[in-house]
C-alpha positions as CSV (number, residue, x, y, z in Angstrom):
1,M,0.4,35.7,-33.7
2,T,4.0,34.6,-31.9
3,R,5.3,31.6,-32.8
4,R,6.3,29.6,-30.1
5,K,10.4,29.1,-29.7
6,P,11.6,25.6,-30.1
7,D,13.1,25.4,-26.2
8,D,9.5,26.5,-25.1
9,H,8.4,22.8,-24.9
10,E,11.2,22.2,-22.6
11,A,10.6,25.2,-20.8
12,Q,6.9,24.0,-19.7
13,I,8.1,20.5,-19.0
14,E,10.5,21.2,-16.4
15,G,8.5,23.8,-14.9
16,L,5.9,20.8,-14.7
17,L,8.8,18.2,-13.3
18,S,9.8,21.1,-11.2
19,Q,6.3,22.3,-9.7
20,A,5.8,18.1,-8.8
21,V,9.0,17.7,-6.8
22,G,7.8,20.2,-5.1
23,L,4.4,19.0,-4.0
24,P,3.8,16.2,-1.4
25,H,3.0,12.9,-2.8
26,G,-0.3,12.8,-3.9
27,P,-2.8,13.1,-7.2
28,T,-1.6,16.5,-8.2
29,R,1.9,15.5,-8.1
30,V,1.3,12.4,-10.5
31,E,-1.2,14.1,-12.7
32,L,1.9,16.9,-13.5
33,C,4.6,14.4,-13.5
34,E,1.6,12.8,-16.6
35,E,1.9,15.6,-18.0
36,A,4.8,16.1,-18.3
37,V,5.4,12.7,-20.2
38,R,2.9,13.6,-22.6
39,L,4.3,17.1,-24.0
40,A,7.8,15.0,-23.9
41,D,6.7,12.3,-25.9
42,L,4.5,14.7,-28.1
43,H,7.1,16.7,-29.0
44,N,9.8,13.9,-29.2
45,L,12.0,14.8,-26.2
46,D,14.0,11.9,-25.6
47,H,16.0,13.2,-22.8
48,L,13.1,14.7,-21.0
49,S,10.8,11.6,-22.0
50,S,13.1,9.6,-19.7
51,R,13.5,12.2,-17.0
52,A,10.0,13.0,-16.6
53,R,9.1,9.3,-16.3
54,E,11.6,8.7,-13.9
55,E,9.2,11.6,-12.1
56,L,6.5,9.5,-12.5
57,V,7.8,6.5,-10.9
58,D,8.9,8.0,-7.8
59,A,5.3,9.6,-8.0
60,A,3.3,6.8,-8.8
61,S,5.0,4.5,-6.1
62,F,4.6,7.4,-3.2
63,G,1.4,8.4,-4.3
64,G,-1.0,5.5,-4.5
65,R,-0.9,4.5,-8.2
66,P,0.7,0.9,-8.3
67,D,-1.0,0.8,-12.1
68,L,1.3,3.6,-13.5
69,L,4.3,2.4,-11.4
70,I,4.5,-0.8,-13.0
71,V,3.7,0.1,-16.7
72,T,6.4,3.3,-16.5
73,F,8.9,1.2,-15.2
74,A,8.4,-1.0,-18.0
75,W,8.7,1.3,-20.2
76,C,11.9,3.1,-18.5
77,L,13.4,-0.7,-18.6
78,S,13.3,-1.3,-21.6
79,K,14.8,2.0,-22.7
80,F,17.5,1.4,-20.8
81,D,17.9,-2.1,-22.4
82,Q,17.9,-1.1,-25.8
83,D,18.9,1.9,-26.1
84,A,23.1,2.3,-25.2
85,D,21.9,6.3,-24.8
86,N,19.5,6.2,-23.2
87,D,19.3,8.5,-19.8
88,F,19.1,6.0,-16.9
89,S,21.4,4.6,-13.9
90,A,21.4,1.3,-13.3
91,Y,21.6,2.3,-9.9
92,S,18.1,3.9,-10.1
93,L,16.7,1.6,-11.9
94,L,17.9,-1.4,-9.7
95,W,16.4,0.6,-6.4
96,R,12.7,1.3,-7.9
97,M,12.7,-2.7,-9.3
98,K,12.3,-3.4,-5.3
99,W,9.0,-0.8,-5.7
100,V,7.7,-2.6,-9.0
101,V,7.4,-6.5,-7.7
102,V,6.0,-5.7,-4.5
103,A,3.3,-3.7,-6.5
104,L,2.5,-6.5,-8.6
105,P,0.7,-9.2,-6.4
106,K,-1.7,-6.4,-5.4
107,F,-3.5,-7.0,-9.0
108,A,-5.1,-10.5,-9.2
109,E,-5.4,-10.5,-12.9
110,I,-1.3,-10.5,-12.5
111,E,-0.2,-14.1,-12.4
112,L,2.3,-15.6,-10.1
113,D,5.0,-16.9,-13.3
114,T,4.8,-13.5,-14.1
115,I,5.9,-12.5,-11.1
116,D,8.3,-15.1,-10.5
117,R,9.7,-14.2,-13.6
118,M,10.3,-10.6,-12.7
119,F,12.1,-11.7,-9.7
120,D,14.0,-13.7,-11.6
121,D,15.1,-11.0,-13.9
122,M,15.6,-8.8,-11.2
123,E,18.1,-11.5,-9.9
124,R,20.6,-11.4,-12.7
125,R,20.5,-8.0,-12.8
126,Y,21.3,-7.6,-9.3
127,R,24.4,-10.2,-9.6
128,D,25.4,-8.3,-12.7
129,Y,25.6,-5.1,-11.3
130,G,27.6,-6.8,-8.2
131,G,25.8,-6.2,-5.5
132,S,23.9,-8.7,-2.8
133,I,21.3,-10.1,-3.6
134,Q,20.0,-9.7,-0.2
135,P,17.4,-7.0,-1.6
136,V,15.9,-9.5,-3.9
137,V,15.3,-12.0,-1.1
138,H,13.5,-9.1,1.4
139,K,11.3,-8.5,-1.3
140,R,10.3,-12.3,-2.5
141,R,9.3,-12.4,1.3
142,T,6.9,-9.4,1.1
143,V,5.6,-11.1,-2.2
144,A,5.3,-14.2,-0.1
145,L,3.1,-12.8,2.3
146,Q,0.8,-10.9,-0.2
147,T,-0.4,-13.9,-2.0
148,G,-0.2,-16.0,1.7
149,D,2.5,-18.3,0.7
150,V,3.6,-18.5,4.6
151,A,6.1,-21.2,3.6
152,A,7.5,-19.6,0.9
153,A,8.0,-16.2,3.4
154,A,9.8,-18.5,6.3
155,K,12.0,-20.1,3.7
156,Y,12.8,-16.3,2.5
157,H,12.9,-15.2,6.0
158,Q,15.2,-17.6,7.0
159,Q,17.3,-17.0,4.1
160,L,17.6,-13.1,4.9
161,A,18.7,-14.3,8.1
162,R,22.0,-15.3,6.9
163,M,22.8,-12.5,4.5
164,S,24.4,-9.0,4.6
165,R,22.7,-5.4,3.9
166,S,24.5,-3.9,0.8
167,F,24.4,-0.9,-1.1
168,L,20.8,-1.6,-2.7
169,S,19.6,-2.9,0.3
170,D,16.6,-0.9,1.8
171,C,16.7,1.3,4.5
172,H,17.5,-0.1,7.9
173,A,13.8,1.5,9.4
174,C,12.4,0.1,6.1
175,E,13.8,-3.3,6.8
176,L,12.7,-3.7,10.6
177,D,9.6,-2.2,9.7
178,S,9.2,-5.2,7.5
179,H,10.5,-8.1,9.9
180,A,7.7,-6.9,12.2
181,S,5.3,-7.2,9.7
182,Y,6.2,-10.2,9.0
183,Y,5.6,-11.7,12.3
184,F,2.5,-9.9,12.3
185,D,1.1,-11.8,9.1
186,L,2.5,-15.2,10.6
187,G,0.4,-14.4,13.6
188,K,2.9,-14.3,16.2
189,N,1.9,-10.7,17.6
190,A,4.4,-10.7,21.0
191,V,7.3,-10.6,18.4
192,G,6.2,-8.1,16.1
193,L,5.0,-6.2,18.7
194,R,8.8,-6.0,20.0
195,K,10.3,-5.5,16.6
196,A,8.0,-2.5,16.1
197,E,8.0,-1.2,19.6
198,A,12.2,-1.1,19.1
199,L,11.3,0.6,15.9
200,L,9.4,3.7,16.9
201,A,11.9,3.8,20.0
202,S,15.1,3.7,18.0
203,G,13.7,7.3,16.3
204,M,15.0,5.8,12.7
205,S,12.4,7.4,9.8
206,C,12.1,7.3,6.5
207,A,9.6,8.3,3.4
208,E,6.9,5.9,4.7
209,V,8.2,5.0,8.3
210,P,7.2,5.0,10.7
211,D,4.4,6.5,10.1
212,G,2.9,3.3,8.4
213,T,4.1,1.3,11.5
214,Y,1.7,2.4,13.8
215,A,-1.2,1.3,12.4
216,D,0.6,-2.3,12.1
217,L,0.2,-2.0,16.1
218,L,-3.5,-1.5,16.8
219,M,-4.7,-4.9,15.9
220,P,-1.8,-6.9,17.3
221,L,-2.6,-5.5,20.4
222,V,-5.8,-6.0,20.2
223,R,-5.1,-9.6,19.8
224,L,-2.9,-9.5,23.1
225,N,-5.8,-8.0,24.9
226,R,-3.8,-4.4,25.2
227,A,-6.5,-2.9,23.5
228,A,-5.9,0.4,25.8
229,D,-2.2,0.5,24.9
230,A,-3.0,0.8,21.3
231,M,-4.7,4.0,21.6
232,K,-1.7,6.2,21.7
233,Y,-0.5,4.5,18.2
234,H,-4.1,5.2,16.7
235,K,-3.5,8.7,18.4
236,T,-0.2,9.4,16.9
237,G,-0.4,7.4,13.9
238,Y,-3.3,8.6,12.1
239,P,-3.2,12.0,11.6
240,K,0.5,11.1,9.6
241,V,-1.6,9.1,7.3
242,R,-5.3,10.5,6.8
243,R,-4.3,12.5,4.1
244,S,-2.2,10.0,1.8
245,V,-4.3,7.3,-0.3
246,E,-1.0,5.7,-0.2
247,Y,-1.6,4.4,3.4
248,M,-5.4,2.9,2.3
249,W,-4.5,-0.1,4.3
250,D,-3.5,1.9,7.1
251,W,-6.7,3.7,7.3
252,G,-8.4,0.6,7.2
253,D,-6.7,-1.0,10.6
254,N,-7.9,2.6,12.3
255,I,-11.1,2.1,11.4
256,A,-11.6,-1.5,12.6
257,Y,-9.2,-1.1,15.6
258,L,-11.6,1.9,16.5
259,A,-15.0,-0.2,16.0
260,L,-13.8,-2.8,18.2
261,T,-13.0,-0.4,21.3
262,G,-16.4,1.2,21.5
263,N,-15.0,4.1,19.6
264,E,-17.8,3.4,16.3
265,D,-19.1,7.2,15.6
266,R,-15.4,8.0,15.2
267,A,-14.7,5.4,12.6
268,V,-17.7,5.9,11.0
269,K,-16.5,9.4,10.4
270,M,-13.6,8.0,8.4
271,L,-15.2,5.7,6.9
272,E,-17.2,8.4,5.5
273,R,-14.3,10.7,4.8
274,H,-11.6,8.1,3.0
275,L,-14.2,5.9,1.1
276,A,-14.5,8.1,-2.1
277,D,-10.7,7.4,-2.6
278,V,-10.6,4.0,-2.0
279,E,-13.7,3.2,-4.6
280,N,-11.7,5.6,-6.9
281,S,-8.2,3.7,-6.2
282,H,-5.8,2.1,-8.4
283,N,-4.5,-0.8,-5.7
284,P,-7.0,-3.2,-5.4
285,L,-5.2,-5.5,-2.7
286,A,-5.2,-2.0,-0.6
287,Q,-8.9,-1.3,-1.4
288,L,-9.8,-4.9,-0.4
289,A,-8.1,-4.4,3.4
290,F,-9.7,-1.5,4.0
291,L,-13.3,-2.6,3.1
292,R,-12.6,-5.6,4.9
293,S,-12.1,-3.2,7.9
294,A,-15.4,-1.4,7.0
295,L,-17.3,-4.3,7.3
296,L,-16.0,-5.0,10.7
297,L,-17.1,-1.8,11.8
298,I,-20.6,-2.0,9.9
299,E,-21.3,-5.8,11.8
300,V,-20.4,-4.2,15.0
301,L,-22.7,-1.2,14.3
302,A,-25.3,-4.2,13.0
303,D,-25.5,-5.9,16.5
304,R,-26.4,-2.7,18.3
305,K,-28.5,-0.8,16.0
306,D,-31.0,-1.8,13.1
307,K,-30.4,1.7,10.7
308,M,-28.6,4.5,10.5
309,R,-27.6,7.8,8.5
310,L,-24.5,7.3,6.9
311,R,-23.1,10.2,4.0
312,L,-21.4,7.5,1.6
313,P,-20.1,8.9,-1.2
314,A,-22.4,8.5,-4.5
315,E,-20.0,6.9,-6.7
316,S,-19.6,4.1,-4.1
317,P,-22.1,0.4,-5.3
318,L,-22.8,0.6,-1.7
319,A,-24.5,4.1,-1.4
320,N,-28.3,4.9,-1.8
321,A,-30.2,7.8,-2.3
322,S,-31.6,8.3,1.3
323,G,-28.8,8.6,2.7
324,E,-30.3,5.5,5.5
325,Y,-29.3,2.2,6.0
326,V,-30.5,-1.0,7.2
327,L,-27.2,-2.0,8.7
328,S,-28.0,-5.7,8.3
329,V,-28.9,-5.7,4.9
330,L,-25.2,-3.1,4.0
331,A,-23.6,-5.7,6.1
332,K,-24.6,-8.3,3.8
333,K,-23.6,-6.3,0.8
334,L,-20.7,-5.4,1.7
335,R,-19.5,-8.9,2.6
336,K,-20.4,-10.2,-0.5
337,R,-18.2,-7.7,-2.1
338,V,-15.6,-8.6,-0.1
339,A,-15.7,-12.3,-0.6
340,D,-16.1,-12.0,-4.1
341,E,-12.5,-9.8,-4.3
342,S,-10.8,-12.5,-2.2
343,K,-12.0,-14.7,-4.1
344,K,-10.4,-13.3,-7.0
345,F,-7.0,-13.5,-5.6
346,D,-6.9,-16.7,-3.7
347,R,-7.8,-18.1,-7.3
348,R,-4.5,-16.3,-8.4
349,N,-2.4,-17.4,-5.5
350,G,-3.8,-20.8,-5.3
351,N,-5.0,-20.6,-1.9
352,D,-7.5,-19.2,0.4
353,Y,-5.8,-16.8,2.5
354,Y,-8.1,-14.1,1.9
355,T,-11.2,-15.9,2.2
356,E,-9.5,-16.7,5.9
357,Q,-9.2,-13.2,6.5
358,L,-13.0,-13.0,6.0
359,D,-13.9,-15.6,7.5
360,E,-11.7,-14.7,11.0
361,L,-13.5,-11.2,11.4
362,A,-16.3,-13.5,13.7
363,K,-13.6,-14.5,15.7
364,V,-12.1,-10.9,15.8
365,R,-15.4,-9.2,17.0
366,K,-15.1,-11.0,20.1
367,L,-11.9,-9.3,20.8
368,A,-14.1,-5.9,21.4
369,T,-13.7,-4.1,24.3
370,K,-14.2,-0.6,25.5
371,V,-10.9,1.9,25.6
372,P,-12.4,5.7,26.5
373,Y,-10.9,7.9,23.5
374,N,-9.9,10.1,25.8
375,G,-9.0,8.0,29.0
């Protein structure tokens, strides 16, 4: 029997990481990085443990695994603080810290105090590093919106307007996209639309923008009685995001748009295509957003017919063995699930933000207007 050379493990780990970075972001890339971390820890290869985790942070952030992102980054930050001979750069950790703070609110069990403490720590680190805290304020605004604290979001928005960008700021495309989202979240759809369309016209792009921007325009355009104008954004944007679970929220926005424009059959196909990934999701807040859009679709369908055959994945609590669904019953079941999940986040946030979004679906359904798919 041939004994493995001491450096065989290193070569194996290097091979896993090389494979991972050559793949698009998604489950396979995450799994390869996880295996690299496991092997590095098993064989006490400290430098590779750090490197593999840094790759895992990236894979988890862009691969729809905020849970892994949070845990893995915490290890990296602890290593950086406790081991003077660590392999991390302060810049890379501070850059990735932006991803982590906006991942925390996605889990209802993570309390606001915990999130606030991380922001305080982030601000201290940015100041100590000599960078502007503009990126910290930027993420505070994002988290305020995620937790339904509109007053805080407005305060941070005003603060941002007086601050200059720094070497740790997000790219211009990301910042412009987030500014548009801010106005959309506040219901100022006309302002948000101008900013989002200016971003699209600029040609600026990055890893996530404008792929996720197109979906942001759909429901605001419906609310502005411009549903027909949104069809081009659906057709352009959905193919860009359909294969990545990172864009689960955008999947839901596309389903809601099709449901409201008389294209329910296409919306149903999207629901059937994506529900398995949603049920297996590690992002509870995005899952809630998708299911809320799915509820809109089912309630629109229930207004027009009693029963329907649907190919729902067996792992979904919504599925039955026959594949035939009484739509009013399915809608009731789904509404309860969305309501229960909304309350979890609202309890943590101390408001009714997500419950109110659920209650607003009745108003949203009144915005329905026919838009021919190929018109």
